[in-house]
mmCIF file as gemmi writes it, N, C-alpha and C atoms, coordinates in Angstrom:
data_model
loop_
_atom_site.group_PDB
_atom_site.id
_atom_site.type_symbol
_atom_site.label_atom_id
_atom_site.label_alt_id
_atom_site.label_comp_id
_atom_site.label_asym_id
_atom_site.label_entity_id
_atom_site.label_seq_id
_atom_site.pdbx_PDB_ins_code
_atom_site.Cartn_x
_atom_site.Cartn_y
_atom_site.Cartn_z
_atom_site.occupancy
_atom_site.B_iso_or_equiv
_atom_site.pdbx_formal_charge
_atom_site.auth_seq_id
_atom_site.auth_asym_id
_atom_site.pdbx_PDB_model_num
ATOM 1 N N . UNK Axp A 1 ? -8.359 -1.34 31.508 1 0 ? 1 A 1
ATOM 2 C CA . UNK Axp A 1 ? -8.241 -0.55 30.309 1 0 ? 1 A 1
ATOM 3 C C . UNK Axp A 1 ? -8.025 -1.489 29.125 1 0 ? 1 A 1
ATOM 4 N N . UNK Axp A 2 ? -8.821 -1.317 28.106 1 0 ? 2 A 1
ATOM 5 C CA . UNK Axp A 2 ? -8.704 -2.167 26.92 1 0 ? 2 A 1
ATOM 6 C C . UNK Axp A 2 ? -7.547 -1.676 26.06 1 0 ? 2 A 1
ATOM 7 N N . UNK Axp A 3 ? -6.686 -2.613 25.745 1 0 ? 3 A 1
ATOM 8 C CA . UNK Axp A 3 ? -5.586 -2.247 24.842 1 0 ? 3 A 1
ATOM 9 C C . UNK Axp A 3 ? -5.849 -2.891 23.491 1 0 ? 3 A 1
ATOM 10 N N . UNK Axp A 4 ? -5.651 -2.099 22.467 1 0 ? 4 A 1
ATOM 11 C CA . UNK Axp A 4 ? -5.866 -2.592 21.109 1 0 ? 4 A 1
ATOM 12 C C . UNK Axp A 4 ? -4.626 -3.356 20.649 1 0 ? 4 A 1
ATOM 13 N N . UNK Axp A 5 ? -4.838 -4.396 19.843 1 0 ? 5 A 1
ATOM 14 C CA . UNK Axp A 5 ? -3.677 -5.119 19.344 1 0 ? 5 A 1
ATOM 15 C C . UNK Axp A 5 ? -2.857 -4.219 18.422 1 0 ? 5 A 1
ATOM 16 N N . UNK Axp A 6 ? -1.535 -4.443 18.36 1 0 ? 6 A 1
ATOM 17 C CA . UNK Axp A 6 ? -0.71 -3.6 17.494 1 0 ? 6 A 1
ATOM 18 C C . UNK Axp A 6 ? -1.074 -3.801 16.022 1 0 ? 6 A 1
ATOM 19 N N . UNK Axp A 7 ? -0.995 -2.717 15.28 1 0 ? 7 A 1
ATOM 20 C CA . UNK Axp A 7 ? -1.289 -2.784 13.855 1 0 ? 7 A 1
ATOM 21 C C . UNK Axp A 7 ? -0.079 -3.33 13.108 1 0 ? 7 A 1
ATOM 22 N N . UNK Axp A 8 ? -0.329 -4.221 12.191 1 0 ? 8 A 1
ATOM 23 C CA . UNK Axp A 8 ? 0.721 -4.762 11.34 1 0 ? 8 A 1
ATOM 24 C C . UNK Axp A 8 ? 0.693 -4.036 10.005 1 0 ? 8 A 1
ATOM 25 N N . UNK Axp A 9 ? 1.762 -4.178 9.246 1 0 ? 9 A 1
ATOM 26 C CA . UNK Axp A 9 ? 1.871 -3.494 7.955 1 0 ? 9 A 1
ATOM 27 C C . UNK Axp A 9 ? 0.716 -3.883 7.032 1 0 ? 9 A 1
ATOM 28 N N . UNK Axp A 10 ? 0.332 -5.154 7.015 1 0 ? 10 A 1
ATOM 29 C CA . UNK Axp A 10 ? -0.76 -5.595 6.148 1 0 ? 10 A 1
ATOM 30 C C . UNK Axp A 10 ? -2.092 -4.982 6.562 1 0 ? 10 A 1
ATOM 31 N N . UNK Axp A 11 ? -2.275 -4.716 7.867 1 0 ? 11 A 1
ATOM 32 C CA . UNK Axp A 11 ? -3.506 -4.065 8.306 1 0 ? 11 A 1
ATOM 33 C C . UNK Axp A 11 ? -3.599 -2.651 7.76 1 0 ? 11 A 1
ATOM 34 N N . UNK Axp A 12 ? -2.471 -1.968 7.693 1 0 ? 12 A 1
ATOM 35 C CA . UNK Axp A 12 ? -2.462 -0.576 7.231 1 0 ? 12 A 1
ATOM 36 C C . UNK Axp A 12 ? -2.498 -0.467 5.714 1 0 ? 12 A 1
ATOM 37 N N . UNK Axp A 13 ? -1.797 -1.344 5.002 1 0 ? 13 A 1
ATOM 38 C CA . UNK Axp A 13 ? -1.616 -1.203 3.564 1 0 ? 13 A 1
ATOM 39 C C . UNK Axp A 13 ? -2.386 -2.229 2.744 1 0 ? 13 A 1
ATOM 40 N N . UNK Axp A 14 ? -3.103 -3.123 3.356 1 0 ? 14 A 1
ATOM 41 C CA . UNK Axp A 14 ? -3.773 -4.169 2.604 1 0 ? 14 A 1
ATOM 42 C C . UNK Axp A 14 ? -2.77 -5.245 2.204 1 0 ? 14 A 1
ATOM 43 N N . UNK Axp A 15 ? -3.172 -6.096 1.3 1 0 ? 15 A 1
ATOM 44 C CA . UNK Axp A 15 ? -2.249 -7.163 0.897 1 0 ? 15 A 1
ATOM 45 C C . UNK Axp A 15 ? -1.1 -6.587 0.073 1 0 ? 15 A 1
ATOM 46 N N . UNK Axp A 16 ? 0.08 -7.179 0.175 1 0 ? 16 A 1
ATOM 47 C CA . UNK Axp A 16 ? 1.23 -6.649 -0.583 1 0 ? 16 A 1
ATOM 48 C C . UNK Axp A 16 ? 1.1 -6.924 -2.073 1 0 ? 16 A 1
ATOM 49 N N . UNK Axp A 17 ? 1.588 -6.002 -2.875 1 0 ? 17 A 1
ATOM 50 C CA . UNK Axp A 17 ? 1.623 -6.172 -4.321 1 0 ? 17 A 1
ATOM 51 C C . UNK Axp A 17 ? 2.996 -6.625 -4.776 1 0 ? 17 A 1
ATOM 52 N N . UNK Axp A 18 ? 4.024 -6.328 -3.972 1 0 ? 18 A 1
ATOM 53 C CA . UNK Axp A 18 ? 5.401 -6.672 -4.3 1 0 ? 18 A 1
ATOM 54 C C . UNK Axp A 18 ? 6.053 -7.34 -3.102 1 0 ? 18 A 1
ATOM 55 N N . UNK Axp A 19 ? 6.934 -8.293 -3.349 1 0 ? 19 A 1
ATOM 56 C CA . UNK Axp A 19 ? 7.757 -8.883 -2.298 1 0 ? 19 A 1
ATOM 57 C C . UNK Axp A 19 ? 9.083 -8.138 -2.268 1 0 ? 19 A 1
ATOM 58 N N . UNK Axp A 20 ? 9.688 -8.086 -1.104 1 0 ? 20 A 1
ATOM 59 C CA . UNK Axp A 20 ? 10.999 -7.459 -1.024 1 0 ? 20 A 1
ATOM 60 C C . UNK Axp A 20 ? 12.076 -8.473 -1.399 1 0 ? 20 A 1
ATOM 61 N N . UNK Axp A 21 ? 13.225 -7.963 -1.771 1 0 ? 21 A 1
ATOM 62 C CA . UNK Axp A 21 ? 14.34 -8.832 -2.143 1 0 ? 21 A 1
ATOM 63 C C . UNK Axp A 21 ? 14.855 -9.572 -0.922 1 0 ? 21 A 1
ATOM 64 N N . UNK Axp A 22 ? 15.428 -10.733 -1.138 1 0 ? 22 A 1
ATOM 65 C CA . UNK Axp A 22 ? 15.997 -11.505 -0.038 1 0 ? 22 A 1
ATOM 66 C C . UNK Axp A 22 ? 17.238 -10.795 0.489 1 0 ? 22 A 1
ATOM 67 N N . UNK Axp A 23 ? 18.088 -10.34 -0.401 1 0 ? 23 A 1
ATOM 68 C CA . UNK Axp A 23 ? 19.295 -9.617 -0.014 1 0 ? 23 A 1
ATOM 69 C C . UNK Axp A 23 ? 19.275 -8.235 -0.627 1 0 ? 23 A 1
ATOM 70 N N . UNK Axp A 24 ? 19.665 -7.238 0.151 1 0 ? 24 A 1
ATOM 71 C CA . UNK Axp A 24 ? 19.814 -5.908 -0.399 1 0 ? 24 A 1
ATOM 72 C C . UNK Axp A 24 ? 18.587 -5.03 -0.223 1 0 ? 24 A 1
ATOM 73 N N . UNK Axp A 25 ? 18.448 -4.067 -1.136 1 0 ? 25 A 1
ATOM 74 C CA . UNK Axp A 25 ? 17.475 -3.003 -1.015 1 0 ? 25 A 1
ATOM 75 C C . UNK Axp A 25 ? 16.507 -3.042 -2.183 1 0 ? 25 A 1
ATOM 76 N N . UNK Axp A 26 ? 15.227 -2.874 -1.923 1 0 ? 26 A 1
ATOM 77 C CA . UNK Axp A 26 ? 14.255 -2.744 -2.997 1 0 ? 26 A 1
ATOM 78 C C . UNK Axp A 26 ? 13.235 -3.865 -3.031 1 0 ? 26 A 1
ATOM 79 N N . UNK Axp A 27 ? 12.367 -3.771 -4.033 1 0 ? 27 A 1
ATOM 80 C CA . UNK Axp A 27 ? 11.301 -4.752 -4.224 1 0 ? 27 A 1
ATOM 81 C C . UNK Axp A 27 ? 11.681 -5.709 -5.338 1 0 ? 27 A 1
ATOM 82 N N . UNK Axp A 28 ? 11.09 -6.872 -5.301 1 0 ? 28 A 1
ATOM 83 C CA . UNK Axp A 28 ? 11.303 -7.884 -6.323 1 0 ? 28 A 1
ATOM 84 C C . UNK Axp A 28 ? 10.126 -7.838 -7.293 1 0 ? 28 A 1
ATOM 85 N N . UNK Axp A 29 ? 9.902 -8.9 -8.003 1 0 ? 29 A 1
ATOM 86 C CA . UNK Axp A 29 ? 8.792 -8.962 -8.946 1 0 ? 29 A 1
ATOM 87 C C . UNK Axp A 29 ? 7.453 -8.891 -8.212 1 0 ? 29 A 1
ATOM 88 N N . UNK Axp A 30 ? 6.4 -8.468 -8.889 1 0 ? 30 A 1
ATOM 89 C CA . UNK Axp A 30 ? 5.075 -8.406 -8.254 1 0 ? 30 A 1
ATOM 90 C C . UNK Axp A 30 ? 4.603 -9.79 -7.795 1 0 ? 30 A 1
ATOM 91 N N . UNK Axp A 31 ? 3.792 -9.779 -6.747 1 0 ? 31 A 1
ATOM 92 C CA . UNK Axp A 31 ? 3.251 -11.034 -6.223 1 0 ? 31 A 1
ATOM 93 C C . UNK Axp A 31 ? 1.727 -11.059 -6.297 1 0 ? 31 A 1
ATOM 94 N N . UNK Axp A 32 ? 1.119 -10.071 -6.928 1 0 ? 32 A 1
ATOM 95 C CA . UNK Axp A 32 ? -0.337 -10.048 -7.085 1 0 ? 32 A 1
ATOM 96 C C . UNK Axp A 32 ? -0.673 -9.404 -8.426 1 0 ? 32 A 1
ATOM 97 N N . UNK Axp A 33 ? -1.922 -9.535 -8.814 1 0 ? 33 A 1
ATOM 98 C CA . UNK Axp A 33 ? -2.31 -8.977 -10.106 1 0 ? 33 A 1
ATOM 99 C C . UNK Axp A 33 ? -2.229 -7.451 -10.092 1 0 ? 33 A 1
ATOM 100 N N . UNK Axp A 34 ? -2.448 -6.832 -8.932 1 0 ? 34 A 1
ATOM 101 C CA . UNK Axp A 34 ? -2.341 -5.381 -8.859 1 0 ? 34 A 1
ATOM 102 C C . UNK Axp A 34 ? -0.907 -4.915 -9.135 1 0 ? 34 A 1
ATOM 103 N N . UNK Axp A 35 ? 0.052 -5.646 -8.597 1 0 ? 35 A 1
ATOM 104 C CA . UNK Axp A 35 ? 1.45 -5.323 -8.857 1 0 ? 35 A 1
ATOM 105 C C . UNK Axp A 35 ? 1.81 -5.478 -10.324 1 0 ? 35 A 1
ATOM 106 N N . UNK Axp A 36 ? 1.305 -6.556 -10.946 1 0 ? 36 A 1
ATOM 107 C CA . UNK Axp A 36 ? 1.555 -6.74 -12.378 1 0 ? 36 A 1
ATOM 108 C C . UNK Axp A 36 ? 0.875 -5.647 -13.191 1 0 ? 36 A 1
ATOM 109 N N . UNK Axp A 37 ? -0.305 -5.196 -12.763 1 0 ? 37 A 1
ATOM 110 C CA . UNK Axp A 37 ? -0.981 -4.105 -13.47 1 0 ? 37 A 1
ATOM 111 C C . UNK Axp A 37 ? -0.168 -2.812 -13.377 1 0 ? 37 A 1
ATOM 112 N N . UNK Axp A 38 ? 0.422 -2.554 -12.222 1 0 ? 38 A 1
ATOM 113 C CA . UNK Axp A 38 ? 1.281 -1.38 -12.063 1 0 ? 38 A 1
ATOM 114 C C . UNK Axp A 38 ? 2.487 -1.482 -12.995 1 0 ? 38 A 1
ATOM 115 N N . UNK Axp A 39 ? 3.098 -2.663 -13.073 1 0 ? 39 A 1
ATOM 116 C CA . UNK Axp A 39 ? 4.273 -2.837 -13.942 1 0 ? 39 A 1
ATOM 117 C C . UNK Axp A 39 ? 3.905 -2.652 -15.416 1 0 ? 39 A 1
ATOM 118 N N . UNK Axp A 40 ? 2.783 -3.207 -15.833 1 0 ? 40 A 1
ATOM 119 C CA . UNK Axp A 40 ? 2.354 -3.063 -17.227 1 0 ? 40 A 1
ATOM 120 C C . UNK Axp A 40 ? 2.056 -1.59 -17.526 1 0 ? 40 A 1
ATOM 121 N N . UNK Axp A 41 ? 1.379 -0.908 -16.609 1 0 ? 41 A 1
ATOM 122 C CA . UNK Axp A 41 ? 1.079 0.512 -16.813 1 0 ? 41 A 1
ATOM 123 C C . UNK Axp A 41 ? 2.366 1.332 -16.887 1 0 ? 41 A 1
ATOM 124 N N . UNK Axp A 42 ? 3.355 0.976 -16.083 1 0 ? 42 A 1
ATOM 125 C CA . UNK Axp A 42 ? 4.643 1.67 -16.112 1 0 ? 42 A 1
ATOM 126 C C . UNK Axp A 42 ? 5.337 1.498 -17.462 1 0 ? 42 A 1
ATOM 127 N N . UNK Axp A 43 ? 5.384 0.267 -17.958 1 0 ? 43 A 1
ATOM 128 C CA . UNK Axp A 43 ? 6.041 0.001 -19.246 1 0 ? 43 A 1
ATOM 129 C C . UNK Axp A 43 ? 5.291 0.701 -20.384 1 0 ? 43 A 1
ATOM 130 N N . UNK Axp A 44 ? 3.973 0.645 -20.377 1 0 ? 44 A 1
ATOM 131 C CA . UNK Axp A 44 ? 3.18 1.317 -21.406 1 0 ? 44 A 1
ATOM 132 C C . UNK Axp A 44 ? 3.419 2.826 -21.357 1 0 ? 44 A 1
ATOM 133 N N . UNK Axp A 45 ? 3.459 3.387 -20.156 1 0 ? 45 A 1
ATOM 134 C CA . UNK Axp A 45 ? 3.691 4.83 -20.019 1 0 ? 45 A 1
ATOM 135 C C . UNK Axp A 45 ? 5.084 5.212 -20.523 1 0 ? 45 A 1
ATOM 136 N N . UNK Axp A 46 ? 6.087 4.375 -20.226 1 0 ? 46 A 1
ATOM 137 C CA . UNK Axp A 46 ? 7.434 4.671 -20.722 1 0 ? 46 A 1
ATOM 138 C C . UNK Axp A 46 ? 7.48 4.652 -22.247 1 0 ? 46 A 1
ATOM 139 N N . UNK Axp A 47 ? 6.878 3.637 -22.852 1 0 ? 47 A 1
ATOM 140 C CA . UNK Axp A 47 ? 6.885 3.566 -24.314 1 0 ? 47 A 1
ATOM 141 C C . UNK Axp A 47 ? 6.026 4.664 -24.941 1 0 ? 47 A 1
ATOM 142 N N . UNK Axp A 48 ? 4.995 5.113 -24.239 1 0 ? 48 A 1
ATOM 143 C CA . UNK Axp A 48 ? 4.149 6.16 -24.801 1 0 ? 48 A 1
ATOM 144 C C . UNK Axp A 48 ? 4.858 7.514 -24.832 1 0 ? 48 A 1
ATOM 145 N N . UNK Axp A 49 ? 5.938 7.656 -24.088 1 0 ? 49 A 1
ATOM 146 C CA . UNK Axp A 49 ? 6.697 8.903 -24.152 1 0 ? 49 A 1
ATOM 147 C C . UNK Axp A 49 ? 7.291 9.123 -25.541 1 0 ? 49 A 1
ATOM 148 N N . UNK Axp A 50 ? 7.467 8.051 -26.304 1 0 ? 50 A 1
ATOM 149 C CA . UNK Axp A 50 ? 7.964 8.19 -27.675 1 0 ? 50 A 1
ATOM 150 C C . UNK Axp A 50 ? 6.917 8.836 -28.586 1 0 ? 50 A 1
ATOM 151 N N . UNK Axp A 51 ? 5.681 8.901 -28.14 1 0 ? 51 A 1
ATOM 152 C CA . UNK Axp A 51 ? 4.612 9.494 -28.951 1 0 ? 51 A 1
ATOM 153 C C . UNK Axp A 51 ? 4.555 11.019 -28.808 1 0 ? 51 A 1
ATOM 154 N N . UNK Axp A 52 ? 5.396 11.569 -27.93 1 0 ? 52 A 1
ATOM 155 C CA . UNK Axp A 52 ? 5.428 13.027 -27.802 1 0 ? 52 A 1
ATOM 156 C C . UNK Axp A 52 ? 5.958 13.603 -29.112 1 0 ? 52 A 1
ATOM 157 N N . UNK Axp A 53 ? 5.259 14.565 -29.683 1 0 ? 53 A 1
ATOM 158 C CA . UNK Axp A 53 ? 5.697 15.124 -30.971 1 0 ? 53 A 1
ATOM 159 C C . UNK Axp A 53 ? 7.114 15.711 -30.898 1 0 ? 53 A 1
ATOM 160 N N . UNK Axp A 54 ? 7.868 15.547 -31.996 1 0 ? 54 A 1
ATOM 161 C CA . UNK Axp A 54 ? 9.239 16.046 -32.053 1 0 ? 54 A 1
ATOM 162 C C . UNK Axp A 54 ? 9.313 17.556 -31.844 1 0 ? 54 A 1
ATOM 163 N N . UNK Axp A 55 ? 8.337 18.265 -32.376 1 0 ? 55 A 1
ATOM 164 C CA . UNK Axp A 55 ? 8.35 19.719 -32.218 1 0 ? 55 A 1
ATOM 165 C C . UNK Axp A 55 ? 8.283 20.11 -30.74 1 0 ? 55 A 1
ATOM 166 N N . UNK Axp A 56 ? 7.526 19.355 -29.963 1 0 ? 56 A 1
ATOM 167 C CA . UNK Axp A 56 ? 7.397 19.649 -28.535 1 0 ? 56 A 1
ATOM 168 C C . UNK Axp A 56 ? 8.687 19.317 -27.79 1 0 ? 56 A 1
ATOM 169 N N . UNK Axp A 57 ? 9.302 18.183 -28.131 1 0 ? 57 A 1
ATOM 170 C CA . UNK Axp A 57 ? 10.541 17.814 -27.44 1 0 ? 57 A 1
ATOM 171 C C . UNK Axp A 57 ? 11.709 18.699 -27.854 1 0 ? 57 A 1
ATOM 172 N N . UNK Axp A 58 ? 11.685 19.235 -29.073 1 0 ? 58 A 1
ATOM 173 C CA . UNK Axp A 58 ? 12.745 20.164 -29.476 1 0 ? 58 A 1
ATOM 174 C C . UNK Axp A 58 ? 12.564 21.522 -28.813 1 0 ? 58 A 1
ATOM 175 N N . UNK Axp A 59 ? 11.336 21.927 -28.622 1 0 ? 59 A 1
ATOM 176 C CA . UNK Axp A 59 ? 11.075 23.202 -27.948 1 0 ? 59 A 1
ATOM 177 C C . UNK Axp A 59 ? 11.333 23.103 -26.445 1 0 ? 59 A 1
ATOM 178 N N . UNK Axp A 60 ? 11.093 21.93 -25.888 1 0 ? 60 A 1
ATOM 179 C CA . UNK Axp A 60 ? 11.279 21.693 -24.444 1 0 ? 60 A 1
ATOM 180 C C . UNK Axp A 60 ? 12.098 20.416 -24.256 1 0 ? 60 A 1
ATOM 181 N N . UNK Axp A 61 ? 13.417 20.495 -24.387 1 0 ? 61 A 1
ATOM 182 C CA . UNK Axp A 61 ? 14.241 19.283 -24.316 1 0 ? 61 A 1
ATOM 183 C C . UNK Axp A 61 ? 14.228 18.606 -22.941 1 0 ? 61 A 1
ATOM 184 N N . UNK Axp A 62 ? 13.803 19.289 -21.919 1 0 ? 62 A 1
ATOM 185 C CA . UNK Axp A 62 ? 13.743 18.735 -20.572 1 0 ? 62 A 1
ATOM 186 C C . UNK Axp A 62 ? 12.482 17.918 -20.335 1 0 ? 62 A 1
ATOM 187 N N . UNK Axp A 63 ? 11.503 17.995 -21.227 1 0 ? 63 A 1
ATOM 188 C CA . UNK Axp A 63 ? 10.19 17.387 -20.996 1 0 ? 63 A 1
ATOM 189 C C . UNK Axp A 63 ? 10.262 15.863 -20.877 1 0 ? 63 A 1
ATOM 190 N N . UNK Axp A 64 ? 10.827 15.201 -21.871 1 0 ? 64 A 1
ATOM 191 C CA . UNK Axp A 64 ? 10.851 13.733 -21.852 1 0 ? 64 A 1
ATOM 192 C C . UNK Axp A 64 ? 11.678 13.169 -20.686 1 0 ? 64 A 1
ATOM 193 N N . UNK Axp A 65 ? 12.899 13.67 -20.429 1 0 ? 65 A 1
ATOM 194 C CA . UNK Axp A 65 ? 13.636 13.142 -19.27 1 0 ? 65 A 1
ATOM 195 C C . UNK Axp A 65 ? 12.926 13.392 -17.943 1 0 ? 65 A 1
ATOM 196 N N . UNK Axp A 66 ? 12.261 14.536 -17.82 1 0 ? 66 A 1
ATOM 197 C CA . UNK Axp A 66 ? 11.529 14.828 -16.591 1 0 ? 66 A 1
ATOM 198 C C . UNK Axp A 66 ? 10.37 13.855 -16.399 1 0 ? 66 A 1
ATOM 199 N N . UNK Axp A 67 ? 9.646 13.573 -17.464 1 0 ? 67 A 1
ATOM 200 C CA . UNK Axp A 67 ? 8.537 12.615 -17.364 1 0 ? 67 A 1
ATOM 201 C C . UNK Axp A 67 ? 9.039 11.218 -17.044 1 0 ? 67 A 1
ATOM 202 N N . UNK Axp A 68 ? 10.181 10.829 -17.604 1 0 ? 68 A 1
ATOM 203 C CA . UNK Axp A 68 ? 10.765 9.522 -17.278 1 0 ? 68 A 1
ATOM 204 C C . UNK Axp A 68 ? 11.107 9.421 -15.795 1 0 ? 68 A 1
ATOM 205 N N . UNK Axp A 69 ? 11.748 10.456 -15.272 1 0 ? 69 A 1
ATOM 206 C CA . UNK Axp A 69 ? 12.115 10.457 -13.853 1 0 ? 69 A 1
ATOM 207 C C . UNK Axp A 69 ? 10.867 10.405 -12.977 1 0 ? 69 A 1
ATOM 208 N N . UNK Axp A 70 ? 9.828 11.153 -13.329 1 0 ? 70 A 1
ATOM 209 C CA . UNK Axp A 70 ? 8.591 11.135 -12.544 1 0 ? 70 A 1
ATOM 210 C C . UNK Axp A 70 ? 7.92 9.764 -12.571 1 0 ? 70 A 1
ATOM 211 N N . UNK Axp A 71 ? 7.938 9.099 -13.728 1 0 ? 71 A 1
ATOM 212 C CA . UNK Axp A 71 ? 7.375 7.746 -13.813 1 0 ? 71 A 1
ATOM 213 C C . UNK Axp A 71 ? 8.154 6.768 -12.948 1 0 ? 71 A 1
ATOM 214 N N . UNK Axp A 72 ? 9.478 6.866 -12.987 1 0 ? 72 A 1
ATOM 215 C CA . UNK Axp A 72 ? 10.312 5.962 -12.182 1 0 ? 72 A 1
ATOM 216 C C . UNK Axp A 72 ? 10.084 6.217 -10.695 1 0 ? 72 A 1
ATOM 217 N N . UNK Axp A 73 ? 10.025 7.48 -10.296 1 0 ? 73 A 1
ATOM 218 C CA . UNK Axp A 73 ? 9.756 7.797 -8.891 1 0 ? 73 A 1
ATOM 219 C C . UNK Axp A 73 ? 8.387 7.288 -8.448 1 0 ? 73 A 1
ATOM 220 N N . UNK Axp A 74 ? 7.393 7.407 -9.313 1 0 ? 74 A 1
ATOM 221 C CA . UNK Axp A 74 ? 6.057 6.9 -8.98 1 0 ? 74 A 1
ATOM 222 C C . UNK Axp A 74 ? 6.094 5.386 -8.776 1 0 ? 74 A 1
ATOM 223 N N . UNK Axp A 75 ? 6.819 4.67 -9.648 1 0 ? 75 A 1
ATOM 224 C CA . UNK Axp A 75 ? 6.932 3.211 -9.494 1 0 ? 75 A 1
ATOM 225 C C . UNK Axp A 75 ? 7.64 2.862 -8.188 1 0 ? 75 A 1
ATOM 226 N N . UNK Axp A 76 ? 8.695 3.583 -7.849 1 0 ? 76 A 1
ATOM 227 C CA . UNK Axp A 76 ? 9.417 3.32 -6.597 1 0 ? 76 A 1
ATOM 228 C C . UNK Axp A 76 ? 8.512 3.563 -5.395 1 0 ? 76 A 1
ATOM 229 N N . UNK Axp A 77 ? 7.76 4.658 -5.41 1 0 ? 77 A 1
ATOM 230 C CA . UNK Axp A 77 ? 6.885 4.966 -4.277 1 0 ? 77 A 1
ATOM 231 C C . UNK Axp A 77 ? 5.771 3.937 -4.119 1 0 ? 77 A 1
ATOM 232 N N . UNK Axp A 78 ? 5.179 3.516 -5.22 1 0 ? 78 A 1
ATOM 233 C CA . UNK Axp A 78 ? 4.134 2.491 -5.144 1 0 ? 78 A 1
ATOM 234 C C . UNK Axp A 78 ? 4.741 1.167 -4.663 1 0 ? 78 A 1
ATOM 235 N N . UNK Axp A 79 ? 5.889 0.81 -5.197 1 0 ? 79 A 1
ATOM 236 C CA . UNK Axp A 79 ? 6.545 -0.425 -4.764 1 0 ? 79 A 1
ATOM 237 C C . UNK Axp A 79 ? 6.893 -0.417 -3.292 1 0 ? 79 A 1
ATOM 238 N N . UNK Axp A 80 ? 7.357 0.711 -2.802 1 0 ? 80 A 1
ATOM 239 C CA . UNK Axp A 80 ? 7.707 0.802 -1.379 1 0 ? 80 A 1
ATOM 240 C C . UNK Axp A 80 ? 6.463 0.755 -0.495 1 0 ? 80 A 1
ATOM 241 N N . UNK Axp A 81 ? 5.415 1.431 -0.918 1 0 ? 81 A 1
ATOM 242 C CA . UNK Axp A 81 ? 4.186 1.474 -0.113 1 0 ? 81 A 1
ATOM 243 C C . UNK Axp A 81 ? 3.461 0.133 -0.106 1 0 ? 81 A 1
ATOM 244 N N . UNK Axp A 82 ? 3.549 -0.608 -1.191 1 0 ? 82 A 1
ATOM 245 C CA . UNK Axp A 82 ? 2.764 -1.836 -1.31 1 0 ? 82 A 1
ATOM 246 C C . UNK Axp A 82 ? 3.624 -3.097 -1.247 1 0 ? 82 A 1
ATOM 247 N N . UNK Axp A 83 ? 4.809 -3.015 -0.642 1 0 ? 83 A 1
ATOM 248 C CA . UNK Axp A 83 ? 5.617 -4.226 -0.463 1 0 ? 83 A 1
ATOM 249 C C . UNK Axp A 83 ? 5.339 -4.834 0.902 1 0 ? 83 A 1
ATOM 250 N N . UNK Axp A 84 ? 5.763 -6.07 1.074 1 0 ? 84 A 1
ATOM 251 C CA . UNK Axp A 84 ? 5.357 -6.819 2.264 1 0 ? 84 A 1
ATOM 252 C C . UNK Axp A 84 ? 6.154 -6.515 3.526 1 0 ? 84 A 1
ATOM 253 N N . UNK Axp A 85 ? 7.325 -5.907 3.439 1 0 ? 85 A 1
ATOM 254 C CA . UNK Axp A 85 ? 8.092 -5.51 4.623 1 0 ? 85 A 1
ATOM 255 C C . UNK Axp A 85 ? 9.076 -4.414 4.228 1 0 ? 85 A 1
ATOM 256 N N . UNK Axp A 86 ? 9.792 -3.868 5.201 1 0 ? 86 A 1
ATOM 257 C CA . UNK Axp A 86 ? 10.758 -2.81 4.86 1 0 ? 86 A 1
ATOM 258 C C . UNK Axp A 86 ? 11.744 -3.265 3.79 1 0 ? 86 A 1
ATOM 259 N N . UNK Axp A 87 ? 12.259 -2.313 3.035 1 0 ? 87 A 1
ATOM 260 C CA . UNK Axp A 87 ? 13.023 -2.641 1.836 1 0 ? 87 A 1
ATOM 261 C C . UNK Axp A 87 ? 14.413 -3.172 2.103 1 0 ? 87 A 1
ATOM 262 N N . UNK Axp A 88 ? 15.039 -2.83 3.172 1 0 ? 88 A 1
ATOM 263 C CA . UNK Axp A 88 ? 16.396 -3.317 3.363 1 0 ? 88 A 1
ATOM 264 C C . UNK Axp A 88 ? 16.383 -4.484 4.332 1 0 ? 88 A 1
ATOM 265 N N . UNK Axp A 89 ? 16.925 -5.591 3.886 1 0 ? 89 A 1
ATOM 266 C CA . UNK Axp A 89 ? 17.073 -6.751 4.769 1 0 ? 89 A 1
ATOM 267 C C . UNK Axp A 89 ? 18.216 -7.598 4.258 1 0 ? 89 A 1
ATOM 268 N N . UNK Axp A 90 ? 18.79 -8.35 5.172 1 0 ? 90 A 1
ATOM 269 C CA . UNK Axp A 90 ? 19.856 -9.266 4.796 1 0 ? 90 A 1
ATOM 270 C C . UNK Axp A 90 ? 19.571 -10.564 5.536 1 0 ? 90 A 1
ATOM 271 N N . UNK Axp A 91 ? 18.626 -11.312 4.986 1 0 ? 91 A 1
ATOM 272 C CA . UNK Axp A 91 ? 18.144 -12.519 5.641 1 0 ? 91 A 1
ATOM 273 C C . UNK Axp A 91 ? 19.012 -13.716 5.272 1 0 ? 91 A 1
ATOM 274 N N . UNK Axp A 92 ? 18.981 -14.692 6.116 1 0 ? 92 A 1
ATOM 275 C CA . UNK Axp A 92 ? 19.625 -15.964 5.832 1 0 ? 92 A 1
ATOM 276 C C . UNK Axp A 92 ? 18.652 -16.844 5.086 1 0 ? 92 A 1
ATOM 277 N N . UNK Axp A 93 ? 19.091 -17.462 4.001 1 0 ? 93 A 1
ATOM 278 C CA . UNK Axp A 93 ? 18.217 -18.398 3.298 1 0 ? 93 A 1
ATOM 279 C C . UNK Axp A 93 ? 18.124 -19.667 4.105 1 0 ? 93 A 1
ATOM 280 N N . UNK Axp A 94 ? 16.93 -20.262 4.088 1 0 ? 94 A 1
ATOM 281 C CA . UNK Axp A 94 ? 16.736 -21.527 4.827 1 0 ? 94 A 1
ATOM 282 C C . UNK Axp A 94 ? 17.219 -22.703 4.032 1 0 ? 94 A 1
């Protein structure tokens, strides 16, 4: 019976866009141009929220904070999906 080799994270997700932190939880700075493009798009999107007209934000005061939270969640999900290993580790430095 032919057994297939086990799939690695890079086989499933392609090359990583973010490296994980050495200590603790989360991703570090981007390690590829795609990761940097995601970060630039995130910053541009955050600053573009200031372009929402005042009349709209006064009529719907929940709009801007909700969009901020959604942008942050999107960045976290992309970072988690495209990082090189699971987010929590406590490795020894060499």
